[in-house]
C-alpha positions, 0 to 999 in steps of 0.5 A: 730278091730271091730267084728261084732257078727253073726245074725240070723234073728232078733237074735244076735249067740252065748252068754253065760253065766259065772254062774247057780244059780239065776242070770244067769237063770234069765240073760239067760232067757232074752239072748232068747230074744235076740241070735239065743244061748244061753249056761250057764256053771255052776261048780254044777253038776245038771239038770233042777229040781236041787234047792239049790247047793255046789257053792250056801251055802245061799241058806240054809238061808231065801231068800228076794223076794221084790216087784219090783223083783218079778215084774222083774221074773213075765215079764220074766216068767209070772205064776211064782207068780201063781206055788209058791202059788198053791204050799202054798208060801203066798200072802201078803201085805207088812203091814199087814201080816208082825210082823216087830219089827223096834229099836222103837217098832213094825210097824202098821199093816196096809195094805201098797199097797204093795204085797210080795209073801215069798218061798225058794230059793231052791223052785225059783231057780229049778221053773226057771232052768226047764223053762229055759232049756225048752226054744229051745236056752238055754243050760247046761253043769253043772259040766264045771268050765270057766279058763279064757276069750280069745280075738283075737284083742285088747279090745275085748273077744269074747272066753271063756275058760272051762272045763267040769268034766271029759274032758283032758285039757280045749276047747274053746267056740266062743261067741258073747257076755259072761256075767259074772254071777259067783257070790261073789266068781267070778273070773273075775279079774282074767281074767281080769289080765290074758288078760293084762287089770287092775283089779277093785276098790273096794270098803268094808263095813264089816258086821260083821255077823253070820247067822244061819238057818232051816225049821219045819213044819207050821201046817195049824191048827194053822197059826198065823195071820202073815207069817212074823215074823222080827226083825232088827239089829240097831248101836249099841244097838241091835246085834240080829236078825231073821226072820222066814217066811212061805213058800211053802209045810206049812212051817216055815224057820227062819233064825236067826243073830249076829253082832262079837261074837252074832253068832247064835247057830246051837244046837238045844235047844240053837239056842230058846235061842237065839229067846227067847232073840228076843224081838220079840216073834213070833219067839221063838214061833213058834220055840217052837213049832217043832216037829222036828228036822230039820238040821241046818246051819250057812254061815259067809262071807257077806260082803258089797261088790262092784266090781267097774268094769264101772270105768275101762277105759280099759275094753272090750267089748263083756262082762259084768258083773252083780249080786253078780258078781259085787256087793255083798249086807249084806243079812240081806237087801234081796236086792240081789235077787231083784237088779240081777233081774232087772241088768237082766232086764235093759240087756234087755231093753238095747239090745233091744235098739239095736235091734231096731237102727239095725245098733247099734251091741253090739260093746260099749255095755258093757261099758256103761250098766255097768256103768247102771249097776252102777247105780241100785246099788247106791242106794241099796247101801248106804242103807246098806254099811251105816248101816254097817259103824256105827257098827265100835265104830271108823271112821265113815262116816259122809254121816253114821251118818247123815243115822244112826239119820234120821234113826233112828228117821224115826223108831221112826215116824212110828211107830206110823203113818201108811203113813209114814211106807207105805211110807218105806214099799215102798221105801225098796221094790225098788218100790219108791225110798228114795228121799219118805223119804225126802218129806217134811210132812216126814223130818217134823215129823223126824226131829218133832221127834228128837226136842221131844226125844231130850227135853226128855232127856234133861227133864230127 
């Protein structure tokens, strides 16, 4: 049985977005171009001025917006970069203004051509929420929980069961399209089971990492020549790391992180001691200069998890999922915000193509979309999960061992070859494909580095 979506001129009828965080906001912005009405269901009590909210505990920690993600946001929110810059969020070249400590040494401080901007997630969400809720098509239902999905016929979702705080019983909301952006704690699998549908296969790679973060003043009179100081973790010998970023309103935001038992403390003096244990001294230098005591936040449970919705043969029509509701990445790699933006952009393209076909409608969109989302997720998943698999002393897959070996020698080349480092910067910012790191000139240098290191060890 086919269900025809209601059309209002050149727009479909109603889209419902489950989750009003970052991914939900970007998605709602996209849907406003295609639907006469967009309703956001958000479990936290928030409004257009809210930034970080209770069900986004990671909001207190450093977030990276990769260059690709920034490009996507600027297309849907023109002027966003300038607005953030006007309140002090710096825009800079990834090579020139980052003190980046690789396992083999510091990366070259030279121009890469990759422009990035740093800010807090709180400020980003507040700006996006204000812009999205100003759209006439968009309605927010705060303090509202989704309790499940409903189908009027086989294989097509057309209603959402929800309940707002204070209501006596759940209500139903009709929808032409339902988008689940409810994050890493999504209960979509339970809703599918309630409709008699199978649960998806999951891929889980334990990250075993703990973050501890704080903010403090960044005085104008003593600005260093970097906007980011970073020490990456790298198995098995570098279990501690950290990142310090310049953010809006003359502030530093710092996240220290450690694997397994290397827990960054929350107490001020011990926090500084942990920073001093890092080989990049710039983090401790700035932390030591703090003049006020600020709150410190800890966050754990950051395993990589990918729900393989694209493999479900019975995936229902008129339902799509994106962002952390599909795939959660270890935040140490800074991929989550950018991947969610790319997935929202993908939805925009696919809806635009359907409109051009005119007779295409929304039927069949959902399965095609989830397969396309999987293609976006695959590369960042492979990069992050392969690295995290190397923390386990046993059972390391061959592909992860090969990738780790290659990266180890690639980093050794990068610290002395600015061109290779620039390639790495483009790949990690998702503006170039991973194949850029396997160009014959790069492979030759990596193999040469590996052979040189082997000869040096043999000589000893």
